[in-house]
NUTI-747684 format. One record per residue (C-alpha): y, z, x. Coordinates in Angstrom, 1 decimal. Each point is the difference from the previous one (the first is absolute). Last residue first. Layout:
REM NUTI-747684
[node [Y, Z, X]] ...
//
This chain:
REM NUTI-747684
[node [119.6, 130.5, 11.6]] [node [1.6, 0.7, 3.4]] [node [3.0, -2.2, -0.5]] [node [1.5, -0.5, 3.4]] [node [2.8, 1.9, 1.7]] [node [3.5, 0.2, 1.2]] [node [0.1, -3.7, 1.0]] [node [0.2, -1.7, 3.3]] [node [-3.7, 0.0, 0.7]] [node [-1.8, 1.0, -3.1]] [node [-3.7, -0.7, 0.0]] [node [-0.5, 0.4, 3.7]] [node [1.2, 3.5, 0.4]] [node [-1.8, 1.4, -3.0]] [node [-3.1, -1.9, 1.2]] [node [0.0, 2.1, 3.2]] [node [-3.4, 1.7, -0.6]] [node [-0.4, 0.9, 3.6]] [node [0.0, -1.9, 3.4]] [node [1.9, 2.1, 2.6]] [node [-2.1, -0.7, 3.1]] [node [-0.5, -3.7, -0.5]] [node [3.6, -1.1, -0.1]] [node [2.3, 0.4, -3.0]] [node [1.6, -3.5, 0.4]] [node [2.4, -0.9, -2.8]] [node [1.4, 3.4, -1.0]] [node [3.8, -0.2, -0.1]] [node [0.1, 1.5, -3.5]] [node [-2.6, 2.7, -1.0]] [node [0.0, -0.4, -3.8]] [node [0.5, 2.4, -2.8]] [node [-2.8, -0.2, -2.7]] [node [1.3, -0.2, -3.5]] [node [-1.1, 1.3, -3.4]] [node [3.5, 1.2, -0.9]] [node [-0.9, 3.6, -0.4]] [node [-2.4, 0.0, 3.0]] [node [2.6, -1.7, 2.2]] [node [2.7, 2.5, -1.1]] [node [-2.2, 3.0, 0.8]] [node [-0.9, -1.6, 3.3]] [node [3.6, -0.5, 0.9]] [node [0.8, 3.6, -0.8]] [node [-2.9, 1.2, 2.3]] [node [1.3, -2.4, 2.7]] [node [3.4, 1.5, -0.2]] [node [-1.4, 3.5, 0.3]] [node [-2.3, -0.9, 2.9]] [node [2.9, -1.7, 1.9]] [node [2.5, 2.8, -0.4]] [node [-1.0, 1.8, 3.3]] [node [0.1, -3.3, 2.0]] [node [1.9, -2.6, -2.2]] [node [-1.9, -2.8, 1.7]] [node [1.2, -3.5, -1.0]] [node [0.4, -0.9, -3.7]] [node [-1.7, -3.4, -0.2]] [node [-2.8, 0.1, 2.6]] [node [0.0, 3.7, -0.7]] [node [-1.6, -0.9, -3.3]] [node [-3.4, 0.0, 1.7]] [node [-2.8, -1.7, -1.9]] [node [-3.6, 0.5, -0.9]] [node [-2.0, -1.7, -2.8]] [node [-3.4, 1.8, -0.2]] [node [-3.0, -2.2, 0.8]] [node [-0.1, 0.1, 3.8]] [node [0.6, 3.8, 0.2]] [node [-2.6, 0.2, -2.8]] [node [-2.7, -0.6, 2.7]] [node [0.6, 3.5, 1.4]] [node [2.9, 1.8, -1.6]] [node [0.6, 2.9, 2.3]] [node [-1.3, -1.5, 3.3]] [node [1.5, -3.4, -0.7]] [node [3.3, 1.7, -1.0]] [node [0.1, 2.0, 3.2]] [node [-0.7, -3.0, 2.3]] [node [2.8, -2.0, -1.7]] [node [2.3, 3.0, 0.6]] [node [-0.9, -0.1, 3.6]] [node [0.9, -3.7, 0.4]] [node [3.2, 0.3, -2.1]] [node [1.1, 3.1, 1.8]] [node [-0.6, -1.3, 3.5]] [node [1.8, -3.3, -0.1]] [node [3.0, 1.3, -2.0]] [node [0.7, -1.8, -3.3]] [node [0.2, 3.3, -1.9]] [node [-2.8, -0.7, -2.4]] [node [-0.3, 3.4, -1.9]] [node [-2.1, -1.9, -2.5]] [node [0.5, -0.4, -3.7]] [node [-3.5, -0.4, -1.5]] [node [-0.8, -1.8, -3.2]] [node [-3.0, 0.0, -2.5]] [node [-1.8, 3.2, 1.1]] [node [-2.9, 1.1, -2.1]] [node [-2.7, -1.4, 2.4]] [node [1.5, 2.2, 2.7]] [node [-1.1, 3.1, -2.0]] [node [2.0, 2.2, -2.4]] [node [0.0, 3.7, -0.9]] [node [3.7, 0.2, 0.8]] [node [-0.6, 2.7, 2.5]] [node [-3.0, -2.0, 1.4]] [node [2.3, -3.0, 0.4]] [node [2.5, 2.1, 1.9]] [node [-2.8, 1.4, 2.2]] [node [-1.3, -3.4, 0.9]] [node [3.5, -1.3, 0.8]] [node [0.8, 3.1, 2.1]] [node [-3.4, -0.3, 1.8]] [node [0.8, -3.6, 0.9]] [node [3.2, 1.1, 1.7]] [node [-2.0, 2.5, 2.0]] [node [-2.7, -2.5, 1.0]] [node [2.2, -2.9, 1.0]] [node [-1.8, -0.1, 3.4]] [node [3.2, -0.9, 1.9]] [node [1.7, 3.2, -1.0]] [node [3.5, -1.1, -0.7]] [node [2.5, -0.1, 2.9]] [node [3.3, 1.9, -0.2]] [node [-0.6, 3.6, 1.0]] [node [-3.7, -0.5, 0.8]] [node [-3.4, 1.1, -1.4]] [node [0.0, 2.9, -2.4]] [node [-0.4, -2.7, -2.7]] [node [1.1, 2.1, -2.9]] [node [-1.2, -0.1, -3.7]] [node [1.6, -0.2, -3.4]] [node [-1.4, -0.3, -3.6]] [node [1.3, -1.0, -3.4]] [node [-1.5, -0.8, -3.3]] [node [0.6, -1.3, -3.6]] [node [3.7, -0.8, -0.2]] [node [0.4, -1.8, -3.3]] [node [2.5, -2.8, -0.4]] [node [3.3, -1.0, -1.7]] [node [-0.3, 2.9, -2.4]] [node [1.7, -0.5, -3.5]] [node [2.1, 3.1, -0.7]] [node [0.1, 1.5, -3.5]] [node [1.1, 3.5, 1.1]] [node [-3.2, 1.7, -1.0]] [node [-2.1, -3.0, 1.1]] [node [1.3, 0.3, 3.5]] [node [-0.6, 3.7, 0.1]] [node [-3.6, -0.4, -1.1]] [node [-0.7, -2.7, 2.5]] [node [1.2, 2.2, 2.8]] [node [3.2, -0.9, 1.8]] [node [1.1, -1.9, 3.1]] [node [3.4, -1.7, 0.1]] [node [0.0, -2.2, 3.1]] [node [2.8, -0.3, 2.6]] [node [0.5, -3.0, 2.3]] [node [2.6, -0.2, 2.8]] [node [1.3, -2.5, 2.5]] [node [0.0, -1.0, 3.7]] [node [-1.6, -2.8, 2.0]] [node [-1.3, -0.5, 3.6]] [node [-1.9, -3.2, 0.4]] [node [-3.5, 0.6, 1.5]] [node [-1.6, -1.2, 3.2]] [node [-1.6, -3.1, 1.7]] [node [-1.8, -1.9, -2.7]] [node [-1.4, -3.3, 1.3]] [node [-3.5, 0.3, -1.5]] [node [1.4, 1.0, -3.4]] [node [-1.2, 3.3, -1.5]] [node [3.5, 1.0, -0.9]] [node [2.7, -2.6, 0.6]] [node [3.5, 1.5, 0.2]] [node [2.0, -2.3, 2.3]] [node [-0.3, -3.0, -2.2]] [node [3.4, 0.2, -1.6]] [node [1.5, 1.2, 3.3]] [node [-0.9, -3.2, 1.9]] [node [2.0, 0.1, 3.3]] [node [-0.2, 3.8, 0.1]] [node [-3.8, -0.1, 0.1]] [node [-0.2, 3.1, 2.2]] [node [-1.8, 2.1, -2.6]] [node [0.5, 3.7, 0.5]] [node [-2.7, 2.4, 1.3]] [node [0.8, -0.6, 3.7]] [node [0.3, 3.8, 0.4]] [node [3.4, -0.5, 1.6]] [node [0.9, -2.1, -3.1]] [node [-1.0, 2.8, -2.2]] [node [2.4, 2.3, 1.8]] [node [2.8, -2.5, 0.3]] [node [-0.2, -0.7, -3.8]] [node [0.1, 3.7, -0.7]] [node [3.0, 0.7, 2.3]] [node [2.0, -3.0, -1.1]] [node [-0.4, 0.8, -3.7]] [node [-2.1, -1.7, -2.6]] [node [-2.1, 3.0, -0.8]] [node [1.2, 0.8, -3.6]] [node [-3.1, 1.4, -1.7]] [node [-0.8, 1.3, -3.5]] [node [-3.3, 1.1, -1.4]] [node [-1.9, 0.8, -3.2]] [node [-0.5, 2.8, -2.4]] [node [1.7, 1.2, -3.2]] [node [-2.4, 2.4, -1.6]] [node [-0.5, 0.9, -3.6]] [node [-2.2, 2.7, -1.6]] [node [-0.4, 2.1, 3.1]] [node [-2.5, 2.6, 1.5]] [node [-2.7, -1.0, -2.5]] [node [-2.6, -0.9, 2.6]] [node [0.1, -3.8, -0.8]] [node [3.8, 0.1, -0.1]] [node [0.3, 1.5, 3.5]] [node [-2.7, -2.3, 1.4]] [node [1.8, -3.1, -1.3]] [node [3.2, 1.3, 1.6]] [node [-1.8, 0.5, 3.3]] [node [-1.4, -3.5, -0.2]] [node [3.4, -1.5, -0.7]] [node [1.5, 1.8, 2.9]] [node [-2.9, -1.2, 2.2]] [node [0.7, -3.6, -1.0]] [node [3.7, 0.4, 0.9]] [node [-0.8, 1.8, 3.3]] [node [-2.9, -2.3, 1.2]] [node [2.2, -1.9, 2.5]] [node [0.9, 3.2, 1.8]] [node [-1.4, 3.1, -1.5]] [node [3.2, 1.9, -1.0]] [node [-0.1, 1.2, -3.6]] [node [3.2, 1.8, -1.0]] [node [-1.2, 2.2, -2.8]] [node [1.8, 1.5, -3.0]] [node [-1.9, 2.3, -2.4]] [node [1.5, 0.2, -3.5]] [node [3.7, 0.3, -1.1]] [node [0.9, -3.6, -0.9]] [node [3.6, -0.3, -1.1]] [node [-0.3, -3.8, 0.1]] [node [3.0, -0.6, 2.4]] [node [-0.7, 3.3, 1.9]] 
//
């Protein structure tokens, strides 16, 4: 109502993927000529007694209450859960032709999108990593790219023991040896986990990082452990800063 938009209006509800899925749906609408401009993203306000109690009952939250600055530590050996956060991120998606017509300078280009489902468990990722790997592979195929073309990867990296381990497996399956070359980081180490808005915020952060030539770090990562070793240079080059110069 604020913008006066009259096109299709969707409320995407796919858990932590919601914001990213909304962006993917918007990209698909523009690609197929069903819209010229799409506002897509996510918003979440979960810091309530009920939501905190629910995630606490699942033992998904970090218990590092005595050291809150280090509580969110994706891929670190001592990670014990995520830090709940809230916020919003909305992206303006439009075709290249539409952007040129209105004199807009794009922050980034969205080349591909894909989604899969684990069909494994309500909360635990598939331990093989195969379904998540298939999503990465399909997104690269949609973008007509291969792992060798990737210069930075923003991981889901929630800081839970199971997610980070299984995500590592998925990235190794999808990227092969390039998983050790590509700088990989999780900005949730700094923002916490925005649940359904997380993917949208991280898409926005990636656009800013690309524009500024920076790689966001994974803070609080000093001992990744053997099972989650990846191309973690983005974390190591910029501890305590927003990012490091990628040039």
